N, C-alpha and C positions, 0 to 999 in steps of 0.2 A: 531773468528779464533781459531783453535786448531790444534796442531801439535803432533800426537801420538808419544810417546816415542819409540815405535817399529820402527818408520820410521828412527831413527837416528842410526849411526854406534855404535856397541858395543865395549867395551874395551877388550883387551885380558886378563886383570887381574883385580880383584876387590881389591887386597891388596894395601893399601897406601904405597908409597915409604917413606923411612926415610927422615926427614927434610932436611938433607944435600944433598939429591938427587933430591929434588923438583925443577922443572923449575921455571923460573921467572913468576911473576903474569901475568895472561892472561887478556888482555884489548882490545880484538877485539869487535867491535860493529857490529850490523846487517847491517847497512848502513854506517853511520859515526857517530862520537861523537856528532856533532852538530845536525844532522838529528834525531838520536835516542833520544837525550835529549829533543828536541822540540816535536817530535811526539809520541814517545813511553813512555816518562816520563812526558812530559809537561801537559798532561791531569790531572795528580795528582795536579799540581799547580792550575789548573782551579777549581778543586774541593775545594781546600782551599780558593781560591778567592771567590767562591760562598758562603762559610761559612762566610767569612769576610763581604760580602755584606748583607747576610740574617740575621746573628746573631749580627754582630758588628755594621752595619750601619742601619739595619732594613729595607732593601729594600723589596718591595712587592714580595712575593714568587710566585704569579701567573704570574707577568710580567717576572720574571727570568725563570720560568718554560717554558713559551712560547719561550723565547730567546733560551733556551737550546734545546727545541723540534725542532725548525725550523732551527737553525744554526748548530746543532751538531747531534742530534739523527736522524732526517730525512735524512740529507746528508749521514750518515754512512749506512743507509738502501739502499739508492740509489747507493752507491759505489759498492755494491755487483753486481748490475745489469750491471755495466760497464764492467765486465769481465765474465758475464754469458749470460743473455738474449740478450745483444747487440752484442755478439761475434758470428759470423757465424760459426767459427771453433768449438765452444763449442756445438752448435746444432748438428754438425756432430759427435763430439767425445763422448758426453754423453747426448743424447736426453732424455733418461729415467729419469735422475736426474732433468732436467729442467721441464719436464712434471709433475713429482711427486711434484716438488716445487709448481706448480700451483694447484695441487690437494689438497695441504695442506689447501687451503682456504675453503675446505668443512668440515674441522674438527669442527669449531664453529657451523655452521648450523646443523651438526649431533647431537651435544649436545642440540641445540634448539629443534630439533624434539623429542629427548629423553624426554625433559621436557614436550612437548605437550602430548606425549603418556602416561607419568606417572602422568600428572597433577601437576607437582612439579617444583619449580624454582631451586631446588638443582642441577640438571645436568648442567645447564648453569653456576651456581655459581662455580661448580667444575671445569668446563672448564676454567673459568677466573683464579681460584686459581692455577691450574696446569700450565697454560700459564705463570703466573707470576713467578712460581718456575722455570720453564724451562728458563725463561729470566735470572734469576740469575745464573743458571747452565751455560748458554751461556757465561756470563761475566767471570765466574771462568775458564771455558775452554779456553777462549782467553788468560787469564793471564798465564795459563799453557803452552799455545802455545808459548808465548814470552819467558817464562823460557826455553822451549826446544830449541828455536832458539838461545838463548844466550849460551846454552850448546853446541850446534852444531858448531857455528862459532868459539868458543874457544876450540874446541876439548876436551870438558869436557865429556868424554865418559864412565867413570867407572860406571858399572851398579849399584853398591851399592850407589854411590853418586847420581845418577839420581833418584833412588827410594826414597832416603832420601829427596832430593829436592822436589819431588812430594808430599810426605807425609806432609812436612812442609808447602808447598803452600796450599794444600787442607785443612789441619787442620786450617791454619791461615786465610783462607777465609770463610770456612763453619762454624766454631765455632762462630764467631760474628753474623752471620746470624741466626743460631739456637738460640742464646741468645736473639736476637731481637724478633723473632716470638713467643718465649715462655715467654717473660717478658713484652713486650709492651701491654698495656690494649686493644688497638684496634686490634692488630694482634691476641691476645689471643681470642678476641671475634669472629673474622673470623674463627679461628680454633675450636671454641666452646670448648675452654679449661675451665674447671670449675673454678669458682672464689673462691671456698672453698672446703674443704674436701680432701680426698686422691689424687684426680686428680690434684688439685691445688698444693698440696705439691710435687707431682711427677714432675710437670712442673717446679716448683721452683728449685728442685734439679738438673734437667736436664740443666736448664739455668746456674746454678752455675758450673756444670761440663763443660759446654762449655767455660766458662772463664778459667778454669783450663787447658783445652785442648789447648786453644790459648796460654796461658802462657808457657806451656811445648814446644809448637812449636817454640816460640821465643827463649826459652832457648837453644833448640837444634840448632837453626840457629846461635845464638851467639857463642855457644860452637864450632861449626864447623868452624866458622870464626877464632876463636882463634887457634884451632888446625891446620887448614890448611892455616894459614896466609901466609907462604912462597910461596904458589902456588895457591892463591885464584883466582877464576874467578870473577874479579872485576865487570864487567857489570851485571852478574847474581846476585851477592850478593847485588849490589846497587838496582837492580830491586825488589828483595825480601824485602829489608829494606824500600823501598818506599811503596810498595803495601800492605804488611800485616799490618803495623801500621795505614795506611790510612783507611782501611776498619774496623779496630778495633775501631778507633775513631768515625767513622760514626755510626756503629751499637751499640757499647757499650755506647757511650756518647751522640752524637748528635741526635740519634733517639728518645731520651727521650723528645725532644722538639716538636715532631710531635703530632698532626697536627699543623704546623706553620700557615696554612691557617685557621683562626679562624671560618670562615663560612662554613667549611667542612660539606658536607652532605652525605658522604659515603666513602667507602674504596678507590675509585679512586681519592679522594681529600685529604685523610688523610695523604698521604706520598709524597707530591709534592717535598719537599726538598730532601728526600732520593732518589727520582728518578734522580734528578740532580746530587747529590754528588756521587752516585754509578756509574752512567752511563757515565758521560762526559769524564772520564778517558778512558773508553772503546771506546767511539766514536772517540776521537782524534787518539788513537792508530790505529784503524781500517782504518780510512781515510789515515793515513800515510803509513800503510803497503800495502793497495790496490794500492795507487799511485806508491809506489816503485816497486811493482810487475808489474803494468800496463806499466810503462815507459820502463821497460826492455822487456816486452812481445810484445808491439805494436810499438816499436821504428822503426822497419823495416817491420812490417807486412803489407801485401797488400791484404790479403784474409779474414780479420776478420770482414768485414762489418762495421756497425756504430761504433763499439768499436775502430776501428783505428782512426776515426775522433775525437771521444770524448777524446781520450788519447794523442792527439798531444801535449798538454801542460798541466801543472799543473793548470793553470788558467781555461782552458776549462773544465778539469775534475771536478774541484770544482764547476764551474758554472752549469754544468749539474746536479751534485748531489744536489746543492742548488735549482735548478728549480724543481727537483723531490720533494724535501721537501716542497717547497712553494705551489705546485699545488696538488700533490697526497697525501702526508703525512698530510698536514694541513686539507685537505678535510675529510680524514678518522678520524682525531682527532675531528673535529667539528661535524661530523656525529654521534659520540658516544653519544653526549649530556650529557656527565658526567664530562667533564673538564671545569672549570670555565673560562669565557672570550670568548667562542665561541660555540654557540649551533645553529644547523640548524633547528631542528624540535620541540624542547621543549618536555614537558611531553606527553607521548603517552599512549594508552590503547589498549587492545586487547590481543590475545594469543601471538603475536609476535610484538614487537614495533620497530620503526625506530632506537631507541637507541641500541637495541640488534643487529640489522643488522649492524649498524655502528661498534659495538664492535667486531662483527665477521670479518669485513673488517680490522679494526685496528689491532686486534690480528693476523689476517691472514697474514698481511704484516710482522709482527714480527716473526711468526712461520715459514713462508717461508724463511725468512732471516736466522733463526737458522738452519733450515734444509740444506739450500744451503751451509752454512758455514761449516757444518760438512762434507760435501762432497768435496768441491772444494779446501780445504787446506790440503788434505792428501798427504804428501810428499812420503810415501812409494810407490814405483813403478811408481812414476810420475816424470820422468826425466826432463820434460819441466818445471814443477813447481820448481824443484831444481835449474834449470838454472835461472829462472826468479827471484828467491830469492837469487841468487848468492851463493847457497850451493853446487853446483856441482863442 
């Protein structure tokens, strides 16, 4: 989910008021204090719980990965369908978006064909790498979206403040990721970073610079908290103070433990723990936001088709998302033949393998989700979306 800054009202002035004129601290939540802390913050606690299980207790990472995949990641993919493909009104309002979402499934096969034409495995490897990068971009954009929502509901509209918030968030989330891909041996191998010589030295300096950037972002955040304390936007600041340190701990510290799965046979198995820790926060947030939107949109709707039935209750909504995960998402995951614990076809041979087809399907679901997400959450010019998110 991403909410563009341009979609939000602008302030008439960028100049901060004197401390004596600042209003009382803002404490408005997107839905409510309890709902937000459960759904929009609670996923961070699940990430920490996973750390405790994996690192503290020594729980098997493969088992926990499948729990995360089927109970959180799959349902969050299915949630997007409950307000798009299952909604008759969406087909009337933006059929082009929905059709292009289906065409996204052709991206992976296009790279496969490029590999056949060139006689090289590199095009498909490039597809997998770009898809993974797009996945983290998607996570970052959702965090920016929640930041923008907390700005909006608290009338935190000063353009300078909004820009600074965005810089702090992006620096605080991208810097740890850059450090990880430039410092972890297996990530460096995937990027073909030299292990010695000038290239290796440059990568080391860049990784060090990423640490400096993150530190400066946190100093800027803390400094603004101190300076603006009389009129602080408490939910927004709390969100930043939860999100940025969490991802820093994941990529600066915990990533060093990977691969936690000692029998790892490739990049798809090297970072199972990171997949859980980075994404479960995102998954829980998305489920909460979609349900909040859907209960407002479909409460009295009579012309939305299956979406009306699906969203009659939270239990039914979650059950449908869970069913999608257990049937469709699990099949796609097993079809890839790269994730431990479930393989449909085993080792294959030939110009195109069943595993590659499965990876096209698996990443097709993800890429379709990323594409839809960029289109359906644009508040600018969408009065109905504003009403459904209670921003109007």
